[in-house]
N, CA and C of each residue as an Amber inpcrd file, in Angstrom:
protein
   603
  57.9140000  -1.7190000   7.5090000  58.5890000  -0.4460000   7.7990000
  57.6590000   0.7430000   7.5490000  56.9460000   0.6890000   6.4120000
  56.0360000   1.7940000   6.0850000  54.9220000   1.9140000   7.1300000
  54.3950000   0.7540000   7.5780000  53.3520000   0.7850000   8.5960000
  53.8550000   1.3590000   9.9010000  55.1090000   1.0410000  10.2510000
  55.7240000   1.5650000  11.4780000  55.8320000   3.0910000  11.4170000
  56.3180000   3.5950000  10.2800000  56.4620000   5.0490000  10.1080000
  55.0980000   5.7300000  10.1120000  54.1370000   5.1480000   9.4140000
  52.7980000   5.7380000   9.3340000  52.1430000   5.8140000  10.7020000
  52.3130000   4.7650000  11.5080000  51.6950000   4.7310000  12.8310000
  52.2220000   5.8620000  13.7130000  53.5410000   6.0740000  13.6670000
  54.1140000   7.1240000  14.5050000  53.8290000   8.5180000  13.9560000
  53.7360000   8.6110000  12.6410000  53.3420000   9.9000000  12.0550000
  51.9110000  10.2440000  12.4530000  51.0270000   9.2440000  12.4530000
  49.6410000   9.4730000  12.8530000  49.5620000   9.8630000  14.3250000
  50.3740000   9.2010000  15.1640000  50.4120000   9.5580000  16.5830000
  50.8640000  10.9980000  16.7710000  51.8890000  11.4050000  16.0120000
  52.3610000  12.7880000  16.0850000  51.3130000  13.7820000  15.6360000
  50.5820000  13.4270000  14.5670000  49.5270000  14.2980000  14.0560000
  48.4110000  14.4690000  15.0710000  47.9790000  13.3470000  15.6700000
  46.9090000  13.3990000  16.6670000  47.3480000  14.2150000  17.8820000
  48.6240000  14.1310000  18.2280000  49.1420000  14.8640000  19.3840000
  49.1750000  16.3580000  19.1440000  49.6470000  16.7530000  17.9730000
  49.8930000  18.1770000  17.7240000  48.6990000  18.9130000  17.1270000
  47.7910000  18.1790000  16.4630000  46.6880000  18.8370000  15.7650000
  45.7900000  19.6610000  16.6880000  45.3600000  19.1360000  17.8590000
  44.5210000  19.9780000  18.7370000  45.2130000  21.2680000  19.1690000
  46.5500000  21.1920000  19.4060000  47.2950000  22.3870000  19.8140000
  47.3320000  23.3970000  18.6750000  47.6350000  22.9040000  17.4760000
  47.7160000  23.7950000  16.3150000  46.3620000  24.4410000  16.0270000
  45.2910000  23.6410000  16.0660000  43.9540000  24.1760000  15.7910000
  43.5350000  25.1950000  16.8360000  43.8910000  24.9320000  18.1050000
  43.5440000  25.8800000  19.1730000  44.2210000  27.2270000  18.9550000
  45.5390000  27.1960000  18.6750000  46.2670000  28.4380000  18.4570000
  45.8220000  29.1270000  17.1670000  45.4880000  28.3210000  16.1510000
  45.0150000  28.9260000  14.9040000  43.6830000  29.6280000  15.1100000
  42.7790000  29.0210000  15.9020000  41.5020000  29.6490000  16.1770000
  41.6880000  30.9590000  16.9330000  42.5660000  30.9490000  17.9460000
  42.8460000  32.1800000  18.6910000  43.4650000  33.2350000  17.7840000
  44.3800000  32.7980000  16.9020000  45.0110000  33.7160000  15.9570000
  43.9730000  34.3060000  15.0060000  43.0770000  33.4480000  14.5010000
  42.0460000  33.9140000  13.5690000  41.1100000  34.9140000  14.2430000
  40.7350000  34.6510000  15.4920000  39.8660000  35.5710000  16.2160000
  40.5660000  36.9130000  16.4390000  41.8570000  36.8640000  16.7950000
  42.6050000  38.1000000  17.0310000  42.7500000  38.9060000  15.7490000
  43.0990000  38.2340000  14.6570000  43.2640000  38.9270000  13.3750000
  41.9380000  39.5060000  12.8890000  40.8570000  38.7480000  13.0580000
  39.5400000  39.2300000  12.6450000  39.1250000  40.4540000  13.4540000
  39.3410000  40.3920000  14.7770000  38.9910000  41.5330000  15.6240000
  39.8220000  42.7550000  15.2550000  41.1050000  42.5280000  15.0180000
  41.9800000  43.6520000  14.6490000  41.5870000  44.2390000  13.3010000
  41.2090000  43.3720000  12.3660000  40.8510000  43.8370000  11.0320000
  39.5580000  44.6520000  11.0420000  38.5230000  44.0970000  11.7270000
  37.2070000  44.7500000  11.7160000  37.1680000  45.9300000  12.6800000
  37.4240000  45.6530000  13.9560000  37.3220000  46.7130000  14.9660000
  38.4760000  47.7000000  14.8640000  39.6700000  47.1760000  14.5170000
  40.8010000  48.0890000  14.3420000  40.5520000  49.0790000  13.2170000
  39.9370000  48.6030000  12.1370000  39.6050000  49.5040000  11.0320000
  38.6180000  50.5720000  11.4380000  37.6200000  50.1950000  12.2520000
  36.6520000  51.1790000  12.7360000  37.3000000  52.1990000  13.6580000
  38.2130000  51.7160000  14.4970000  38.9000000  52.6230000  15.4190000
  39.7510000  53.6300000  14.6490000  40.4070000  53.1830000  13.5810000
  41.2380000  54.0880000  12.7880000  40.4100000  55.1660000  12.0950000
  39.1410000  54.8550000  11.8270000  38.2640000  55.8620000  11.2250000
  37.9270000  56.9420000  12.2400000  37.7460000  56.5250000  13.4870000
  37.3390000  57.4590000  14.5450000  38.5300000  58.2220000  15.1150000
  39.6170000  57.5030000  15.4030000  40.7760000  58.1290000  16.0280000
  41.7660000  58.6440000  14.9890000  42.5060000  59.6780000  15.3200000
  43.6160000  60.1090000  14.4480000  44.6610000  59.0030000  14.3740000
  45.3330000  58.8930000  13.2520000  46.3040000  57.8200000  13.0510000
  47.4280000  57.8530000  14.0780000  47.7270000  59.0480000  14.6030000
  48.8050000  59.1680000  15.5890000  48.4420000  58.5070000  16.9100000
  47.1420000  58.3820000  17.2020000  46.7060000  57.8030000  18.4740000
  46.4420000  56.3090000  18.3810000  46.4170000  55.7950000  17.1650000
  46.1330000  54.3600000  16.9990000  47.4090000  53.5530000  17.1160000
  47.3060000  52.4230000  17.8060000  48.4300000  51.4960000  17.8910000
  47.9310000  50.0780000  17.6310000  48.7540000  49.2570000  16.9850000
  48.3450000  47.8780000  16.6650000  47.9280000  47.1190000  17.9340000
  46.8460000  46.4060000  17.8200000  46.3420000  45.6500000  18.9750000
  45.1000000  46.2620000  19.5800000  44.7890000  47.4930000  19.1910000
  43.5920000  48.1530000  19.7170000  42.3260000  47.3850000  19.3390000
  42.3260000  46.7980000  18.1360000  41.1560000  46.0400000  17.7030000
  40.9240000  44.8170000  18.5680000  42.0150000  44.1490000  18.9650000
  41.8990000  42.9730000  19.8290000  41.3600000  43.3780000  21.1970000
  41.9090000  44.4670000  21.7450000  41.4330000  44.9650000  23.0470000
  39.9590000  45.3600000  22.9570000  39.5990000  46.0180000  21.8520000
  38.2000000  46.4010000  21.6650000  37.3040000  45.1760000  21.5540000
  37.7960000  44.1220000  20.8890000  37.0300000  42.8850000  20.7740000
  36.7680000  42.2500000  22.1210000  37.7910000  42.2200000  22.9810000
  37.6150000  41.6890000  24.3350000  36.6150000  42.5210000  25.1250000
  36.6950000  43.8460000  24.9190000  35.7440000  44.7240000  25.5950000
  34.3150000  44.4870000  25.1360000  34.1460000  44.2720000  23.8190000
  32.8160000  43.9980000  23.2750000  32.2540000  42.6950000  23.8490000
  33.0980000  41.6640000  23.9180000  32.6510000  40.3930000  24.4890000
  32.2310000  40.5610000  25.9430000  32.9940000  41.3450000  26.6910000
  32.6550000  41.5850000  28.0960000  31.3160000  42.3100000  28.2220000
  31.1160000  43.3200000  27.3790000  29.8560000  44.0800000  27.4410000
  28.6650000  43.2160000  27.0430000  28.8570000  42.3500000  26.0320000
  27.7700000  41.4530000  25.6300000  27.4100000  40.5150000  26.7740000
  28.4430000  39.9490000  27.4110000  28.1870000  39.0780000  28.5570000
  27.5080000  39.8070000  29.6920000  27.8510000  41.0850000  29.8640000
  27.2620000  41.8870000  30.9390000  25.7920000  42.1660000  30.6760000
  25.4680000  42.6180000  29.4630000  24.0820000  42.9810000  29.1660000
  23.1800000  41.7570000  29.0370000  23.7920000  40.5820000  28.7610000
  22.9890000  39.3620000  28.6610000  22.3830000  38.9540000  29.9940000
  22.8160000  39.5740000  31.0950000  22.2500000  39.2830000  32.4040000
  21.0550000  40.1900000  32.7250000  20.7210000  41.0850000  31.7960000
  19.5610000  41.9550000  32.0090000  18.3150000  41.3180000  31.4000000
  17.1840000  41.5530000  32.0220000  15.9410000  40.9040000  31.6000000
  15.5410000  41.3050000  30.1770000  15.6640000  42.5930000  29.8560000
  15.2250000  43.0910000  28.5450000  16.0250000  42.4310000  27.4280000
  17.3520000  42.3640000  27.5890000  18.2090000  41.7720000  26.5600000
  17.9390000  40.2760000  26.4510000  17.7460000  39.6050000  27.5740000
  17.4350000  38.1770000  27.5410000  16.1290000  37.9210000  26.7970000
  15.1440000  38.8020000  27.0110000  13.8620000  38.6690000  26.3180000
  14.0280000  38.8680000  24.8180000  14.7900000  39.9020000  24.4260000
  15.0150000  40.1670000  23.0040000  15.8020000  39.0240000  22.3590000
  16.8000000  38.5180000  23.0800000  17.5970000  37.4140000  22.5480000
  16.7490000  36.1580000  22.4030000  15.8380000  35.9470000  23.3380000
  14.9350000  34.7990000  23.2600000  14.0410000  34.8970000  22.0240000
  13.5640000  36.1030000  21.7230000  12.7420000  36.3070000  20.5280000
  13.5540000  36.0400000  19.2580000  14.8210000  36.4640000  19.2850000
  15.6840000  36.2360000  18.1270000  15.9240000  34.7430000  17.9200000
  16.1310000  34.0100000  19.0090000  16.3290000  32.5640000  18.9070000
  15.0740000  31.8700000  18.3910000  13.9140000  32.3580000  18.8070000
  12.6560000  31.7990000  18.3010000  12.5400000  32.0120000  16.7960000
  13.0060000  33.1730000  16.3410000  12.9940000  33.4480000  14.9000000
  13.9130000  32.4790000  14.1670000  15.1110000  32.2740000  14.7090000
  16.0550000  31.3280000  14.1020000  15.4850000  29.9140000  14.0680000
  14.7400000  29.5500000  15.1090000  14.2090000  28.1870000  15.2010000
  13.1250000  27.9030000  14.1730000  12.6510000  28.9430000  13.4700000
  11.6140000  28.7570000  12.4450000  12.1690000  28.9540000  11.0360000
  13.4900000  29.1630000  10.9310000  14.1020000  29.3480000   9.6130000
  14.6850000  28.0130000   9.1550000  14.2210000  27.4700000   8.0450000
  14.5660000  26.1020000   7.6070000  16.0630000  25.7990000   7.5620000
  16.8660000  26.6610000   6.9700000  18.2880000  26.3850000   6.8180000
  19.0690000  26.7770000   8.0690000  18.6940000  27.8820000   8.6650000
  19.4120000  28.4060000   9.8310000  19.1880000  27.5380000  11.0550000
  17.9730000  26.9890000  11.2160000  17.6090000  26.2600000  12.4340000
  18.5760000  25.1290000  12.7910000  18.8690000  24.1740000  11.8940000
  19.7650000  23.0760000  12.2940000  21.1950000  23.5300000  12.5510000
  21.6780000  24.5120000  11.7660000  23.0570000  24.9810000  11.9350000
  23.2010000  25.7180000  13.2580000  22.2950000  26.6740000  13.4970000
  22.3650000  27.4510000  14.7330000  22.1500000  26.5590000  15.9530000
  21.1880000  25.6400000  15.8540000  20.9020000  24.7500000  16.9790000
  22.0870000  23.8800000  17.3410000  22.7990000  23.3840000  16.3260000
  23.9560000  22.5290000  16.5800000  25.0730000  23.3020000  17.2770000
  25.3780000  24.5100000  16.7620000  26.4150000  25.3230000  17.3890000
  26.0020000  25.7510000  18.7940000  24.7350000  26.0800000  18.9620000
  24.2410000  26.5190000  20.2620000  24.3640000  25.4060000  21.3000000
  23.9740000  24.2060000  20.9380000  24.0460000  23.0810000  21.8670000
  25.4930000  22.7680000  22.2360000  26.3820000  22.8260000  21.2350000
  27.7810000  22.5070000  21.5070000  28.4230000  23.5380000  22.4280000
  28.2010000  24.8220000  22.1530000  28.8190000  25.8740000  22.9570000
  28.2080000  25.9650000  24.3460000  26.9740000  25.4900000  24.5010000
  26.3510000  25.4760000  25.8270000  27.1260000  24.6080000  26.8110000
  27.8780000  23.6290000  26.2930000  28.6740000  22.7780000  27.1730000
  29.7150000  23.5800000  27.9500000  30.1470000  24.7020000  27.3610000
  31.2690000  25.4300000  27.9320000  30.8610000  26.7060000  28.6530000
  29.5840000  26.8650000  28.9200000  29.1360000  28.0120000  29.6910000
  29.7170000  27.9600000  31.0980000  30.0880000  29.1180000  31.6700000
  30.6560000  29.1170000  33.0170000  29.7570000  28.4830000  34.0630000
  28.4380000  28.5830000  33.9010000  27.5180000  28.0480000  34.8960000
  27.0250000  26.6610000  34.5470000  27.6250000  26.0630000  33.5230000
  27.1270000  24.7730000  33.0720000  27.2660000  23.7020000  34.1390000
  28.3320000  23.8010000  34.9540000  28.5460000  22.7810000  35.9740000
  27.4560000  22.8390000  37.0230000  26.8310000  24.0170000  37.2010000
  25.7320000  24.1170000  38.1370000  24.4570000  23.5270000  37.5390000
  24.3300000  23.5780000  36.2180000  23.1460000  23.0190000  35.5660000
  23.1140000  21.5040000  35.7340000  24.2740000  20.8450000  35.5580000
  24.3710000  19.4220000  35.8120000  24.7680000  19.2330000  37.2680000
  23.9840000  18.4900000  38.0010000  24.1770000  18.4250000  39.4370000
  25.2410000  17.4230000  39.8460000  25.5350000  16.4190000  39.0280000
  26.5170000  15.4100000  39.4030000  26.9040000  14.5740000  38.1970000
  28.2000000  14.3060000  38.0860000  28.6750000  13.3620000  37.0780000
  28.5000000  11.9590000  37.6580000  27.9190000  11.0540000  36.8760000
  27.6230000   9.7120000  37.3710000  27.9250000   8.6740000  36.2950000
  28.0160000   7.4330000  36.7350000  28.0240000   6.3080000  35.7930000
  26.6880000   5.5900000  35.9420000  26.1360000   5.1720000  34.8280000
  24.8430000   4.4950000  34.8170000  25.0500000   3.0450000  34.4080000
  24.6180000   2.1210000  35.2440000  24.7420000   0.6920000  34.9640000
  23.6510000   0.2900000  33.9750000  24.0500000   0.0620000  32.7290000
  23.0840000  -0.3020000  31.6880000  22.6980000  -1.7790000  31.8030000
  23.7140000  -2.6290000  31.9810000  23.4770000  -4.0540000  32.2330000
  24.6270000  -4.5800000  33.0710000  24.7310000  -5.8810000  33.2120000
  25.7610000  -6.4570000  34.0820000  27.1760000  -6.1440000  33.6130000
  27.3400000  -5.8550000  32.3280000  28.6820000  -5.6940000  31.7760000
  28.9570000  -4.3110000  31.1920000  28.0120000  -3.3870000  31.2960000
  28.2090000  -2.1030000  30.6260000  27.7590000  -0.9370000  31.4990000
  28.6000000   0.1160000  31.5130000  28.2850000   1.3640000  32.1900000
  28.5070000   2.5220000  31.2200000  27.7870000   3.6190000  31.4190000
  27.9620000   4.8100000  30.5950000  28.0750000   6.0250000  31.5030000
  28.8230000   7.0280000  31.0160000  28.9670000   8.2810000  31.7540000
  27.7500000   9.1620000  31.4900000  27.2290000   9.7750000  32.5330000
  26.0790000  10.6600000  32.3780000  26.1280000  11.8020000  33.3770000
  25.1320000  12.6840000  33.2860000  25.0600000  13.8560000  34.1450000
  23.6350000  13.9840000  34.6860000  23.5120000  14.0170000  36.0010000
  22.1850000  14.1900000  36.5930000  21.6920000  15.5970000  36.2730000
  20.5520000  15.6920000  35.6320000  19.9910000  16.9990000  35.2960000
  18.8590000  17.3970000  36.2380000  18.2610000  16.4170000  36.8970000
  17.1770000  16.7350000  37.8390000  16.9990000  15.5770000  38.8210000
  17.1690000  15.8820000  40.1000000  16.9250000  14.8480000  41.1040000
  15.6500000  15.1130000  41.9010000  15.0830000  16.3080000  41.7360000
  13.8010000  16.6150000  42.3700000  12.6870000  16.2400000  41.3890000
  12.2640000  14.9950000  41.4710000  11.3900000  14.4380000  40.4520000
  10.0090000  15.0690000  40.4100000   9.6000000  15.7130000  41.4840000
   8.2750000  16.3450000  41.4830000   8.1980000  17.5200000  40.4950000
   9.3620000  17.9980000  40.0370000   9.3790000  19.1010000  39.0700000
   9.0880000  18.6200000  37.6490000   9.1670000  17.3190000  37.4290000
   8.9840000  16.7740000  36.0850000   7.5220000  16.4850000  35.7960000
   7.1330000  16.3660000  34.5340000   5.7360000  16.0820000  34.1680000
   5.2900000  14.7140000  34.6840000   3.9880000  14.5290000  34.7540000
   3.4350000  13.2340000  35.1590000   3.9410000  12.1420000  34.2320000
   4.2850000  11.0110000  34.8210000   4.8590000   9.9140000  34.0540000
   6.3680000   9.8850000  34.1200000   6.9730000  11.0350000  34.5150000
   8.4230000  11.1170000  34.6650000   8.8290000  11.4680000  36.0880000
   7.8640000  11.5120000  36.9960000   8.1500000  11.9630000  38.3600000
   8.1600000  10.8090000  39.3590000   8.7040000   9.6990000  38.9500000
   8.8420000   8.5380000  39.8230000   9.9420000   8.8050000  40.8510000
   9.6220000   8.7070000  42.1350000  10.5830000   9.0050000  43.1930000
  11.7490000   8.0200000  43.2290000  11.5660000   6.8470000  42.6480000
  12.6400000   5.8460000  42.6420000  13.5570000   5.9860000  41.4340000
  13.2960000   6.9840000  40.5810000  14.1000000   7.1970000  39.3760000
  14.7700000   8.5560000  39.4210000  15.6510000   8.7760000  38.4560000
  16.3720000  10.0410000  38.3850000  16.6270000  10.3640000  36.9080000
  16.6470000  11.6440000  36.5700000  16.8320000  12.0540000  35.1770000
  18.3160000  12.2870000  34.9030000  18.8410000  11.5820000  33.9170000
  20.2670000  11.6430000  33.5920000  20.4380000  11.9640000  32.1120000
  21.3930000  12.8520000  31.8210000  21.7210000  13.1870000  30.4270000
  22.9230000  12.3610000  29.9940000  22.7940000  11.6610000  28.8670000
  23.8650000  10.8340000  28.3200000  24.3670000  11.4580000  27.0200000
  25.5570000  12.0810000  27.0260000  26.0810000  12.7020000  25.7990000
  26.5600000  11.6470000  24.8130000  26.6010000  12.0180000  23.5390000
  27.0610000  11.1300000  22.4780000  28.4990000  11.4790000  22.1080000
  29.3250000  10.4720000  21.9070000  30.7260000  10.6950000  21.5490000
  30.8400000  11.1780000  20.1020000  31.7160000  12.1830000  19.9010000
  31.9880000  12.7510000  18.5790000  30.7250000  13.2400000  17.8690000
  29.7220000  13.5990000  18.6560000  28.4850000  14.1350000  18.0940000
  27.9620000  15.2300000  19.0020000  27.1150000  16.0850000  18.4530000
  26.4710000  17.1280000  19.2330000  25.1030000  16.6210000  19.6500000
  24.8930000  16.5160000  20.9330000  23.6010000  16.0450000  21.4180000
  23.7570000  14.8510000  22.3300000  22.6320000  14.2860000  22.7040000
  22.6140000  13.1440000  23.6000000  21.1870000  12.8020000  23.9570000
  21.0130000  12.0300000  25.0260000  19.6920000  11.5820000  25.4410000
  19.4660000  11.9160000  26.9160000  18.2910000  12.3990000  27.2220000
  17.8650000  12.5670000  28.6060000  17.0170000  11.3450000  28.9520000
  17.5050000  10.5330000  29.8650000  16.8360000   9.2660000  30.1680000
  16.4740000   9.2070000  31.6470000  15.3750000   8.5250000  31.9160000
  14.9180000   8.2960000  33.2800000  15.4040000   6.9100000  33.6970000
  16.2620000   6.8590000  34.7110000  16.8360000   5.5780000  35.1270000
  16.5860000   5.3570000  36.6110000  16.5480000   4.1130000  37.0690000
  16.4040000   3.8360000  38.5080000  17.5990000   4.3820000  39.2890000
  17.3480000   4.9360000  40.4480000  18.4280000   5.4910000  41.2650000
  19.4580000   4.4260000  41.6330000  19.0220000   3.1760000  41.7170000
  19.9280000   2.0950000  42.0950000  20.9980000   1.8190000  41.0410000
  20.7880000   2.3010000  39.8050000  21.7480000   2.0530000  38.7250000
  22.7640000   3.1800000  38.5840000  22.6360000   4.2130000  39.4160000
  23.4690000   5.4120000  39.2840000  24.5150000   5.4560000  40.3870000
  25.7770000   5.7100000  39.9820000  26.8800000   5.8150000  40.9300000
  27.6430000   7.1120000  40.6700000  27.8680000   7.9630000  41.6900000
  28.6360000   9.1990000  41.4930000  30.0550000   8.9140000  41.0170000
  30.5660000   9.7970000  40.1610000  31.9190000   9.6690000  39.6270000
  32.7010000  10.9180000  40.0120000  33.9330000  10.7320000  40.4500000
  34.7590000  11.8520000  40.9060000  35.4470000  12.5380000  39.7170000
  34.6220000  13.1800000  38.8940000  35.1100000  13.9540000  37.7620000
  34.3900000  15.2840000  37.7370000  35.0840000  16.3220000  37.2700000
  34.4110000  17.6000000  37.0660000  33.5700000  17.5260000  35.8000000
  32.6830000  18.4970000  35.6270000  31.8360000  18.5520000  34.4410000
  32.6940000  18.6040000  33.1750000  33.7410000  19.4440000  33.1910000
  34.5900000  19.6030000  32.0060000  35.3300000  18.3160000  31.6780000
  35.8850000  17.6540000  32.7070000  36.6250000  16.4130000  32.4850000
  35.7200000  15.3180000  31.9210000  34.5380000  15.1870000  32.5290000
  33.6200000  14.1370000  32.0930000  33.0860000  14.4040000  30.6910000
  32.8050000  15.6660000  30.3750000  32.2980000  15.9920000  29.0450000
  33.3660000  15.7460000  27.9860000  34.6120000  16.1090000  28.2980000
  35.7060000  15.8590000  27.3510000  35.8990000  14.3620000  27.1440000
  35.8190000  13.6070000  28.2310000  35.9610000  12.1550000  28.1560000
  34.8670000  11.5480000  27.2890000  33.6270000  12.0220000  27.4680000
  32.5010000  11.4780000  26.7150000  32.5550000  11.8660000  25.2470000
  32.8190000  13.1450000  24.9660000  32.8030000  13.6250000  23.5870000
  33.9060000  13.0000000  22.7460000  35.0300000  12.6160000  23.3750000
  36.1420000  12.0260000  22.6310000  36.1680000  10.5120000  22.7550000
  35.0930000   9.9300000  23.2940000  35.0000000   8.4700000  23.4600000
  36.1490000   7.9130000  24.2930000  36.6000000   8.7030000  25.2750000
  37.6530000   8.2470000  26.1660000  39.0510000   8.3590000  25.6050000
  39.2040000   8.9180000  24.3900000  40.5260000   9.0080000  23.7530000
  41.4620000   9.9360000  24.5120000  40.9090000  10.9120000  25.2690000
  41.7410000  11.8500000  26.0140000  42.1070000  11.3120000  27.3870000
  41.5890000  10.1400000  27.7750000  41.7760000   9.6410000  29.1280000
  40.7210000  10.2350000  30.0260000  40.6030000   9.7330000  31.2380000
  39.5440000  10.1890000  32.1360000  39.7920000  11.5850000  32.6440000
  41.0710000  11.9560000  32.8020000  41.3590000  13.2710000  33.3720000
  40.9760000  13.3750000  34.8170000  40.6610000  12.2540000  35.4450000
  40.1870000  12.2630000  36.8230000  41.2550000  12.6970000  37.7900000
  40.8170000  13.2730000  38.9050000  41.7370000  13.7620000  39.9000000
  42.5600000  12.6330000  40.5050000  41.9830000  11.4250000  40.5560000
  42.6860000  10.2980000  41.1400000  43.8390000   9.8210000  40.2470000
  43.8190000  10.2330000  38.9770000  44.8370000   9.7760000  38.0310000
  45.9300000  10.8080000  37.8360000  45.7380000  11.9840000  38.4040000
  46.7160000  13.0470000  38.2180000  47.8700000  12.8790000  39.1940000
  49.0600000  13.1820000  38.7710000  50.2300000  13.0750000  39.6340000
  50.8360000  14.4610000  39.8250000
């Protein structure tokens, strides 16, 4: 009886935890923006003109402006220098690198960076999900520019990172999944289901 109850309680926890964490993160970001930016706004504006929520709106505006200026060459150059500085700091380097790699998965243009979601035939009985990162092999260094091969990125489940491997083109088969669906499937070791369009009703 106890095992039966525990199993269903665990199922309920697994079901609701991602939803709760998502809303908590959004709540924390909103409260933080309101606390920091709202406080600054109250210093500048008369109290009669301030209304609750201005900090959140200001936070969204700041994010938009950061995204806008990041498309300029000067800011990209300065940001690149800052990242180089972080990459030489002993404690900061692994922490920043891990967060940077993880968040890179969710960039709006990330699907363009990976050219195709594929399955790679490892042996007669095993396949893995991967992402073609380069099919124009002449762009790769000598030793990796074999015309009969292709460069595929294999993400690791429940970990940040993966492997870029050179595999024969004959072992690669396109998969009808979007970048987001395939990445979610890989990162959760298939626990979320494939999310494939063919499975949706």
